[in-house]
C-alpha positions as CSV (number, residue, x, y, z in Angstrom):
1,M,7.6,2.5,-16.8
2,T,11.1,4.0,-16.7
3,F,12.2,6.2,-13.8
4,N,15.1,8.4,-13.1
5,K,17.0,9.4,-9.9
6,E,15.7,12.9,-9.8
7,Q,12.0,11.9,-9.6
8,A,10.4,12.4,-6.2
9,I,9.3,10.0,-3.5
10,G,5.5,10.5,-3.2
11,I,4.0,10.2,0.3
12,F,0.4,10.6,1.5
13,D,-1.6,10.6,4.7
14,S,-4.8,12.0,6.0
15,G,-3.0,14.8,7.7
16,V,0.2,15.5,9.7
17,G,0.9,11.9,10.8
18,G,2.7,10.9,7.7
19,L,5.2,13.7,8.3
20,T,6.8,11.5,10.9
21,V,7.5,9.0,8.1
22,A,8.6,11.8,5.7
23,G,11.0,13.1,8.3
24,A,12.5,9.7,8.7
25,I,12.9,9.4,4.9
26,R,14.6,12.7,4.9
27,N,17.0,11.6,7.5
28,I,17.8,8.3,5.8
29,L,17.7,9.6,2.3
30,P,18.8,13.3,2.6
31,H,19.2,13.8,-1.2
32,E,15.8,12.7,-2.3
33,N,13.1,15.0,-3.6
34,I,9.8,14.5,-1.7
35,I,6.2,15.3,-2.6
36,Y,3.8,15.0,0.4
37,F,0.0,15.1,0.2
38,G,-2.0,15.6,3.4
39,D,-5.7,14.9,2.8
40,T,-6.6,17.4,5.6
41,A,-10.1,17.9,4.1
42,H,-11.0,14.3,5.1
43,L,-9.0,13.7,8.2
44,P,-9.1,11.5,10.2
45,Y,-9.3,8.5,8.0
46,G,-9.8,6.3,11.1
47,D,-13.6,6.9,11.2
48,K,-14.2,6.7,7.5
49,S,-15.7,3.7,5.6
50,S,-13.3,1.4,3.8
51,D,-14.8,2.4,0.5
52,S,-14.2,6.0,1.2
53,I,-10.6,5.4,2.2
54,K,-10.0,3.4,-1.0
55,Y,-11.5,6.2,-3.1
56,Y,-9.4,8.9,-1.4
57,S,-6.2,6.8,-1.7
58,K,-6.6,6.1,-5.4
59,K,-7.3,9.8,-6.2
60,I,-4.2,10.8,-4.3
61,A,-2.1,8.1,-5.9
62,D,-3.2,9.4,-9.3
63,F,-2.1,12.8,-8.3
64,L,1.4,11.5,-7.2
65,I,1.7,9.6,-10.5
66,E,0.9,12.8,-12.4
67,Q,3.8,14.4,-10.5
68,N,6.1,11.6,-11.9
69,C,6.9,10.1,-8.5
70,K,9.3,7.1,-8.7
71,V,7.7,5.4,-5.7
72,V,4.4,5.9,-3.7
73,L,4.2,5.5,0.0
74,I,0.9,5.2,1.8
75,A,2.1,6.8,5.1
76,C,-1.2,6.1,6.9
77,N,-1.9,3.0,8.8
78,T,-5.7,3.1,8.2
79,A,-5.1,3.6,4.4
80,S,-2.4,0.9,4.5
81,A,-4.9,-1.5,6.1
82,H,-7.8,-0.7,3.9
83,A,-6.4,0.5,0.6
84,Y,-2.9,-0.8,0.0
85,E,-3.9,-3.9,-2.0
86,E,-6.5,-1.8,-3.9
87,V,-3.9,1.0,-4.7
88,K,-1.3,-1.6,-5.7
89,K,-3.7,-3.3,-8.1
90,Y,-5.0,0.0,-9.4
91,L,-1.5,1.3,-10.2
92,G,-0.3,-2.0,-11.6
93,D,3.2,-1.7,-12.9
94,K,3.2,2.1,-13.1
95,V,5.1,2.5,-9.8
96,K,6.2,0.6,-6.7
97,V,3.8,1.1,-3.8
98,F,4.9,0.9,-0.1
99,N,2.8,0.8,3.0
100,V,3.6,1.4,6.7
101,I,2.4,-1.9,8.2
102,D,4.3,-4.6,6.5
103,P,7.8,-3.3,7.5
104,V,6.7,-3.3,11.1
105,I,5.3,-6.8,10.9
106,D,8.6,-8.0,9.4
107,Y,10.6,-6.3,12.0
108,I,8.5,-7.7,14.9
109,S,8.6,-11.2,13.5
110,N,12.4,-11.2,13.8
111,L,12.4,-10.3,17.5
112,T,12.8,-13.1,20.1
113,N,11.1,-14.0,23.4
114,L,7.8,-12.2,22.6
115,T,4.7,-13.3,24.4
116,N,2.2,-10.4,23.9
117,V,2.5,-7.7,21.2
118,G,0.4,-4.6,21.7
119,V,-1.0,-2.4,19.0
120,I,-2.8,1.0,19.3
121,G,-4.3,2.7,16.3
122,T,-7.4,4.4,14.9
123,K,-10.8,2.6,14.9
124,G,-10.4,1.9,11.2
125,T,-7.0,0.3,11.6
126,I,-7.9,-1.8,14.6
127,A,-11.3,-2.8,13.1
128,S,-9.6,-4.0,9.9
129,G,-7.8,-6.7,11.9
130,T,-4.7,-6.3,9.7
131,Y,-2.1,-6.1,12.4
132,S,-3.6,-9.1,14.3
133,R,-3.9,-11.2,11.2
134,K,-0.4,-10.5,9.8
135,L,1.3,-10.9,13.2
136,K,-0.5,-14.2,13.8
137,E,0.6,-15.4,10.4
138,K,4.2,-14.8,11.3
139,M,4.0,-15.6,15.0
140,P,1.1,-17.9,15.7
141,D,2.2,-18.5,19.4
142,V,2.3,-14.8,20.3
143,D,-0.7,-13.0,21.7
144,V,-1.7,-9.8,20.0
145,S,-3.6,-7.2,22.1
146,C,-5.1,-4.4,19.9
147,L,-6.8,-1.3,21.2
148,A,-8.5,1.5,19.3
149,T,-7.4,4.9,20.5
150,P,-9.5,7.2,18.3
151,L,-9.0,10.5,20.1
152,L,-5.2,10.5,19.7
153,A,-5.0,11.4,16.0
154,P,-7.5,14.3,16.2
155,M,-5.9,15.4,19.4
156,I,-2.6,15.8,17.7
157,E,-4.2,17.4,14.6
158,E,-5.7,20.0,16.9
159,G,-2.4,20.8,18.5
160,F,-3.0,19.2,21.9
161,I,0.4,17.5,22.2
162,F,2.5,18.3,25.2
163,D,-0.1,19.4,27.8
164,D,-2.4,18.2,30.5
165,I,-5.2,17.3,28.0
166,S,-3.0,15.1,25.9
167,N,-1.4,13.4,29.0
168,A,-4.9,12.7,30.4
169,I,-6.1,11.1,27.1
170,I,-2.9,9.1,26.7
171,R,-3.0,7.9,30.3
172,T,-6.7,6.9,30.0
173,Y,-6.1,4.8,26.9
174,L,-2.8,3.1,28.0
175,S,-4.3,2.2,31.4
176,N,-6.7,-0.2,29.6
177,P,-6.2,-3.8,30.9
178,K,-5.7,-5.0,27.3
179,L,-2.3,-3.3,27.3
180,K,-1.2,-4.4,30.8
181,A,1.4,-7.0,29.8
182,V,2.4,-5.9,26.3
183,N,5.9,-5.6,25.1
184,P,6.6,-4.3,22.5
185,L,3.9,-1.8,21.7
186,I,3.3,-0.9,18.0
187,L,2.2,2.6,17.3
188,G,-0.3,1.7,14.6
189,C,-0.9,5.3,13.5
190,T,1.8,7.6,12.0
191,H,0.5,10.5,14.1
192,Y,1.5,8.7,17.3
193,P,5.3,9.1,17.0
194,I,4.7,12.8,17.7
195,I,3.7,11.7,21.3
196,R,6.1,8.7,21.4
197,N,8.0,10.1,24.5
198,Q,4.8,10.6,26.4
199,I,3.8,7.0,25.6
200,R,7.2,5.6,26.6
201,K,7.1,7.7,29.9
202,F,3.7,6.1,30.8
203,F,5.4,2.7,30.7
204,D,8.4,4.0,32.7
205,F,10.5,3.4,29.5
206,N,10.3,-0.3,30.1
207,V,8.2,-1.1,27.0
208,K,9.7,-1.1,23.5
209,V,7.6,1.4,21.5
210,I,7.8,0.8,17.7
211,D,6.8,3.1,14.9
212,S,7.2,2.6,11.2
213,G,9.2,5.7,10.1
214,H,12.7,4.4,10.2
215,L,11.8,0.9,9.1
216,V,10.0,2.2,6.0
217,A,12.8,4.6,5.2
218,V,15.4,1.8,5.2
219,L,13.1,-0.3,3.0
220,I,12.7,2.4,0.5
221,K,16.4,3.1,0.5
222,D,17.1,-0.5,-0.2
223,Y,14.6,-0.6,-3.1
224,L,16.0,2.6,-4.7
225,N,19.6,1.4,-4.3
226,R,18.8,-2.0,-5.9
227,N,17.1,-0.3,-8.8
228,K,19.8,2.4,-9.2
229,L,17.3,5.1,-8.4
230,L,19.1,6.8,-5.5
231,N,19.4,10.5,-5.9
232,Y,22.6,12.3,-5.0
233,D,21.5,15.9,-5.5
234,N,22.7,18.2,-2.7
235,H,19.7,20.5,-3.1
236,P,16.6,18.3,-2.7
237,K,13.2,19.8,-3.2
238,Y,10.2,19.3,-0.9
239,R,6.6,20.0,-1.8
240,F,3.8,19.9,0.7
241,C,0.3,19.7,-0.7
242,V,-2.9,19.7,1.3
243,S,-6.6,19.4,0.5
244,D,-7.4,21.9,3.2
245,Y,-5.2,24.5,4.9
246,T,-4.4,24.1,8.6
247,V,-1.9,26.1,10.6
248,L,-0.8,23.1,12.6
249,F,0.1,21.2,9.4
250,E,2.4,24.1,8.4
251,N,4.0,24.2,11.9
252,I,4.6,20.5,12.1
253,S,6.0,20.4,8.6
254,E,8.5,23.1,9.6
255,M,9.3,21.2,12.8
256,F,10.3,18.0,10.8
257,F,11.9,19.7,7.9
258,E,13.6,22.6,9.8
259,D,12.8,25.2,7.2
260,E,9.9,27.5,6.2
261,V,7.3,25.4,4.5
262,K,4.9,26.7,1.8
263,L,1.7,24.7,1.6
264,E,0.0,24.1,-1.8
265,M,-3.7,23.9,-1.7
266,I,-4.9,21.2,-4.1
267,D,-8.5,20.0,-4.4
268,L,-8.6,16.6,-6.0
269,W,-12.3,16.3,-5.6
270,K,-13.6,19.2,-7.6
């Protein structure tokens, strides 16, 4: 399939989490058009079955292909863990598909003097074993400590971010003995960068906290550059589509994109 520079980067997640990645892409690639789909009707993906996540992901990928996106990014760790290979196979040579896990694995594997890597994420992401398996393949001598933190994503989706409730939940999870000696700590959910500073503060800023946004954005920039698909338009267009309207989604979209955001309600499951 032939693409042109003006075609958009397609991004999807279960909700607002992928906006952290979309925001990083906007910073690294300020001239690119972006179409973002938040599957807010089915969030969080973390407690859904693998088959359901694959089904949702393929339907959304179809939608992004219909919008003529030149690349598709699965900006959700749970969907990246369960559906990336399925979506890549499903789309075939129609479009290049990216996920948010592999760039983090590649980055971590190039760090030195690691003994124990920590990962926090949804139940679905942690249960998939994707981070443990891929990290061990690259670094067999390094311990990997994974902890499911299922309340964090819905907490963020409900707007409990910089308050006593969120601090108590964060503190409870991060106090788990599994995370006692980890460094770095991977944020295995794209929602979590929204509370990154609270997480860093818990560790007295002594633990390197890694999220995928910047790493993925750099990877996509490199791909577009190599394929002569970088856009240089000074007036990029951003579309935000959701399967169910939420005020928080609109507010966080405006926070990352610093402008008024108009959500499009699109039901892919009629």
